[in-house]
PASEBA-1860 file (N, C-alpha, C; in nm, 3 decimals):
! residues 70
1> MNRDDDYR> 0.995/-0.411/1.918/0.935/-0.359/1.798/0.997/-0.432/1.678 ~ 0.912/-0.479/1.588/0.967/-0.547/1.471/1.004/-0.446/1.363 ~ 1.066/-0.494/1.261/1.118/-0.408/1.155/1.006/-0.327/1.088 ~ 0.893/-0.393/1.058/0.783/-0.323/0.992/0.728/-0.210/1.080 ~ 0.720/-0.235/1.210/0.674/-0.130/1.301/0.771/-0.012/1.302 ~ 0.899/-0.043/1.295/0.999/0.064/1.291/0.984/0.147/1.163 ~ 0.958/0.080/1.050/0.938/0.151/0.925/0.816/0.243/0.934 ~ 0.709/0.192/0.995/0.589/0.275/1.013/0.619/0.396/1.101
9> KQAAAAVD> 0.697/0.375/1.206/0.734/0.484/1.296/0.816/0.589/1.222 ~ 0.911/0.545/1.141/0.993/0.637/1.064/0.907/0.715/0.963 ~ 0.813/0.646/0.900/0.724/0.712/0.805/0.639/0.818/0.876 ~ 0.588/0.785/0.992/0.508/0.881/1.068/0.590/1.003/1.106 ~ 0.716/0.982/1.141/0.804/1.095/1.176/0.827/1.183/1.053 ~ 0.840/1.121/0.936/0.860/1.199/0.814/0.734/1.279/0.779 ~ 0.616/1.220/0.799/0.491/1.292/0.774/0.478/1.409/0.871 ~ 0.518/1.386/0.995/0.515/1.494/1.094/0.608/1.608/1.052
17> AASKAANE> 0.727/1.573/1.006/0.822/1.674/0.960/0.766/1.749/0.839 ~ 0.694/1.677/0.752/0.634/1.741/0.634/0.532/1.846/0.675 ~ 0.459/1.816/0.782/0.357/1.912/0.827/0.419/2.040/0.882 ~ 0.546/2.035/0.916/0.617/2.151/0.971/0.715/2.213/0.871 ~ 0.709/2.167/0.747/0.804/2.212/0.645/0.789/2.361/0.618 ~ 0.900/2.422/0.584/0.904/2.566/0.558/0.845/2.602/0.422 ~ 0.848/2.506/0.327/0.795/2.535/0.194/0.747/2.405/0.128 ~ 0.684/2.418/0.013/0.626/2.302/-0.055/0.731/2.202/-0.102
25> EEKASWLR> 0.846/2.251/-0.143/0.953/2.162/-0.189/1.003/2.074/-0.075 ~ 1.023/2.134/0.040/1.067/2.059/0.157/0.958/1.960/0.200 ~ 0.834/2.004/0.198/0.722/1.916/0.234/0.719/1.794/0.142 ~ 0.733/1.817/0.013/0.732/1.707/-0.084/0.845/1.609/-0.058 ~ 0.961/1.660/-0.021/1.075/1.572/0.009/1.045/1.484/0.129 ~ 0.988/1.542/0.233/0.954/1.463/0.352/0.849/1.357/0.319 ~ 0.752/1.393/0.237/0.648/1.296/0.202/0.702/1.183/0.114 ~ 0.798/1.214/0.027/0.863/1.108/-0.051/0.940/1.013/0.041
33> LAQSWLMM> 1.004/1.071/0.141/1.077/0.987/0.237/0.979/0.897/0.312 ~ 0.866/0.952/0.355/0.765/0.871/0.424/0.718/0.757/0.335 ~ 0.694/0.788/0.209/0.650/0.684/0.115/0.757/0.575/0.100 ~ 0.881/0.615/0.097/0.990/0.517/0.086/0.992/0.424/0.206 ~ 0.974/0.480/0.325/0.969/0.396/0.446/0.854/0.296/0.436 ~ 0.738/0.342/0.393/0.622/0.252/0.386/0.639/0.144/0.280 ~ 0.710/0.175/0.175/0.732/0.076/0.069/0.825/-0.036/0.115 ~ 0.898/-0.013/0.223/0.989/-0.116/0.273/0.917/-0.221/0.358
41> IRRPNKAA> 0.792/-0.195/0.392/0.717/-0.291/0.474/0.690/-0.415/0.391 ~ 0.719/-0.529/0.450/0.698/-0.655/0.380/0.550/-0.679/0.358 ~ 0.517/-0.723/0.240/0.380/-0.757/0.206/0.368/-0.910/0.205 ~ 0.261/-0.960/0.259/0.245/-1.106/0.253/0.228/-1.150/0.108 ~ 0.280/-1.268/0.078/0.263/-1.323/-0.057/0.117/-1.355/-0.080 ~ 0.068/-1.322/-0.197/-0.071/-1.349/-0.230/-0.083/-1.488/-0.289 ~ -0.191/-1.553/-0.255/-0.220/-1.684/-0.312/-0.265/-1.664/-0.457 ~ -0.250/-1.767/-0.536/-0.291/-1.759/-0.677/-0.438/-1.724/-0.688
49> SDKFDEAE> -0.520/-1.777/-0.599/-0.664/-1.747/-0.606/-0.691/-1.600/-0.578 ~ -0.612/-1.539/-0.488/-0.628/-1.396/-0.460/-0.590/-1.314/-0.582 ~ -0.481/-1.352/-0.649/-0.439/-1.282/-0.770/-0.545/-1.293/-0.879 ~ -0.603/-1.413/-0.892/-0.707/-1.433/-0.992/-0.828/-1.345/-0.960 ~ -0.870/-1.343/-0.834/-0.986/-1.263/-0.795/-0.963/-1.115/-0.823 ~ -0.842/-1.066/-0.796/-0.810/-0.926/-0.825/-0.815/-0.898/-0.975 ~ -0.757/-0.988/-1.054/-0.757/-0.969/-1.199/-0.899/-0.975/-1.254 ~ -0.977/-1.067/-1.204/-1.116/-1.081/-1.250/-1.196/-0.956/-1.214
57> AKLGTHQK> -1.173/-0.902/-1.096/-1.245/-0.782/-1.055/-1.204/-0.663/-1.140 ~ -1.077/-0.657/-1.177/-1.027/-0.544/-1.256/-1.068/-0.557/-1.403 ~ -1.048/-0.674/-1.460/-1.071/-0.693/-1.603/-1.209/-0.749/-1.634 ~ -1.262/-0.826/-1.543/-1.392/-0.888/-1.563/-1.388/-1.000/-1.666 ~ -1.470/-1.098/-1.645/-1.480/-1.208/-1.742/-1.608/-1.197/-1.822 ~ -1.696/-1.110/-1.780/-1.825/-1.088/-1.845/-1.911/-1.214/-1.847 ~ -1.885/-1.302/-1.753/-1.966/-1.422/-1.740/-2.073/-1.398/-1.634 ~ -2.189/-1.460/-1.658/-2.295/-1.451/-1.558/-2.268/-1.555/-1.451
65> RSEAEH> -2.300/-1.518/-1.328/-2.282/-1.611/-1.218/-2.390/-1.719/-1.226 ~ -2.349/-1.844/-1.215/-2.440/-1.956/-1.224/-2.525/-1.965/-1.098 ~ -2.652/-1.986/-1.118/-2.746/-2.006/-1.006/-2.775/-2.153/-0.985 ~ -2.726/-2.238/-1.078/-2.753/-2.380/-1.072/-2.677/-2.446/-0.960 ~ -2.741/-2.545/-0.899/-2.672/-2.625/-0.799/-2.611/-2.746/-0.867 ~ -2.489/-2.777/-0.831/-2.420/-2.888/-0.896/-2.402/-3.000/-0.800
END
């Protein structure tokens, strides 16, 4: 099992514990722990073009898509 799989397993165990919590405060603590485990999973580096596409989708350029063939 690689490190990321172990983090997922730990997060799942924390979510399971949250479902059995005695009260809302305890449940919230378990869910924060699960979130912390998931945040430790390595994310692949995004290419510049992926970052641009995300920014364009979020902010928009308000340009019309060209139908012309070049």
